[in-house]
C-alpha positions as CSV (number, residue, x, y, z in Angstrom):
1,M,-0.3,0.2,0.2
2,V,1.5,3.5,-0.9
3,L,0.6,6.3,1.4
4,L,2.2,9.4,-0.5
5,G,3.1,8.0,-4.0
6,S,6.1,6.8,-3.6
7,T,8.2,2.9,-3.3
8,A,8.3,3.8,0.5
9,P,6.8,1.1,2.9
10,L,3.8,2.3,4.3
11,L,5.1,2.0,7.8
12,I,8.1,4.5,6.2
13,D,5.2,6.8,5.0
14,I,3.5,6.7,8.3
15,N,7.2,8.2,10.2
16,L,7.4,10.7,7.5
17,I,3.8,11.6,8.5
18,L,4.8,11.6,11.9
19,Q,7.7,13.6,11.6
20,Y,5.9,16.1,10.6
21,M,3.5,16.2,12.8
22,T,6.0,16.3,15.7
23,L,7.8,18.9,13.9
24,I,4.2,21.6,13.2
25,L,4.4,20.9,17.2
26,L,7.7,21.9,17.9
27,V,7.1,25.4,16.2
28,I,3.8,25.9,17.9
29,G,5.8,25.6,21.3
30,Y,7.9,27.2,20.1
31,I,5.6,30.4,19.8
32,K,3.3,29.3,22.4
33,R,5.6,29.2,25.4
34,K,3.7,30.1,27.9
35,P,1.9,29.1,30.1
36,F,5.1,26.7,30.5
37,K,2.9,23.9,32.0
38,T,0.9,23.9,28.7
39,H,4.4,24.2,26.5
40,G,6.2,21.1,28.8
41,Y,3.7,18.7,27.9
42,L,3.5,19.6,24.4
43,M,7.1,19.0,24.1
44,L,6.9,15.7,26.6
45,F,4.3,14.6,24.0
46,V,6.8,15.5,21.3
47,L,9.2,13.6,22.6
48,I,7.6,10.2,23.6
49,I,6.6,10.7,20.1
50,T,10.2,11.2,18.5
51,I,11.2,8.4,21.3
52,G,8.8,5.7,20.5
53,T,9.3,6.3,16.5
54,T,13.2,5.7,16.8
55,I,12.8,3.0,18.3
56,L,9.8,1.2,16.2
57,I,10.3,2.6,13.1
58,M,14.0,5.0,13.0
59,A,16.8,2.2,14.5
60,P,15.5,-0.7,12.3
61,R,15.2,1.2,9.2
62,L,19.1,2.1,9.9
63,L,20.2,-1.4,9.7
64,I,18.6,-2.0,6.7
65,T,19.8,1.2,5.1
66,L,23.2,2.1,6.2
67,S,25.2,0.7,3.7
68,S,23.5,2.8,1.3
69,Y,23.8,6.4,2.9
70,G,26.4,6.1,5.1
71,Y,28.2,8.8,6.8
72,P,24.7,11.1,5.9
73,I,22.3,8.7,7.7
74,I,24.8,8.2,11.0
75,A,25.0,11.6,11.1
76,H,21.5,12.2,11.3
77,A,21.1,9.6,13.7
78,L,23.7,11.3,15.9
79,L,21.9,14.5,15.1
80,G,18.5,13.0,16.4
81,I,20.1,10.8,19.5
82,I,20.9,14.3,20.8
83,S,17.9,16.0,20.2
84,I,16.2,13.4,22.1
85,I,19.2,13.3,24.8
86,L,18.4,17.3,25.3
87,G,14.6,16.9,25.1
88,S,14.5,13.7,28.1
89,L,17.1,16.5,30.0
90,F,14.3,19.0,29.9
91,A,11.3,16.8,30.3
92,I,13.5,14.5,33.1
93,R,12.9,18.5,34.9
94,F,10.1,19.7,33.6
95,I,8.2,16.6,35.3
96,L,10.4,16.9,38.6
97,A,9.6,20.6,38.9
98,V,5.5,19.5,38.1
99,R,5.4,16.9,41.0
100,N,7.6,19.2,43.6
101,N,5.4,22.2,42.9
102,R,8.4,24.1,42.3
103,P,9.1,26.8,39.4
104,L,9.0,25.4,35.8
105,T,12.8,26.5,35.0
106,C,13.6,23.7,32.7
107,G,15.9,25.4,30.9
108,T,17.6,28.2,29.4
109,K,16.1,29.7,26.4
110,I,19.3,29.4,24.7
111,M,20.0,25.6,25.5
112,M,16.4,25.2,24.7
113,R,16.8,27.3,20.7
114,L,19.1,25.1,20.4
115,A,17.3,21.6,21.6
116,L,14.8,22.8,18.5
117,V,17.3,23.7,15.6
118,V,19.3,19.9,16.6
119,W,15.7,19.1,16.5
120,I,14.8,20.5,12.9
121,I,17.6,19.4,11.3
122,P,17.7,15.5,11.2
123,I,13.8,15.7,10.6
124,L,15.0,17.9,7.3
125,A,17.6,15.8,6.7
126,G,15.5,12.7,7.5
127,T,12.8,13.3,3.9
128,M,16.0,14.5,2.0
129,M,17.0,10.8,2.1
130,Y,13.2,9.4,1.4
131,I,12.9,11.9,-1.3
132,T,16.2,10.8,-2.5
133,L,15.4,7.0,-1.8
134,Y,11.8,6.1,-2.7
135,L,11.1,9.0,-4.6
């Protein structure tokens, strides 16, 4: 079954759609930073989707396409892992702050913007790989 009109397996098309959903949610989260609690829950949701798709779809696919892409796919994977680590650190601080009724200062503005950029780059790089491999 073809979802996006490409030769990609259905699961890969679904993953691409999910990644763009997370991108839209990231942009919404960037625009709507206050109230911080809403922002935190939105970013936590994005992190959960990203971790799930990474473990269930992208990591297994990495093993299949590694020989086709070489260094670009490794760079893509490393940036993705870095974004997940940064997001996880912010999420842990957010969850602890909410549980302990502390102020929601989970990260600096500069670090969060860096995390946003590091998160967006793998999405765009993955799209380029999708186009190269399946269109």
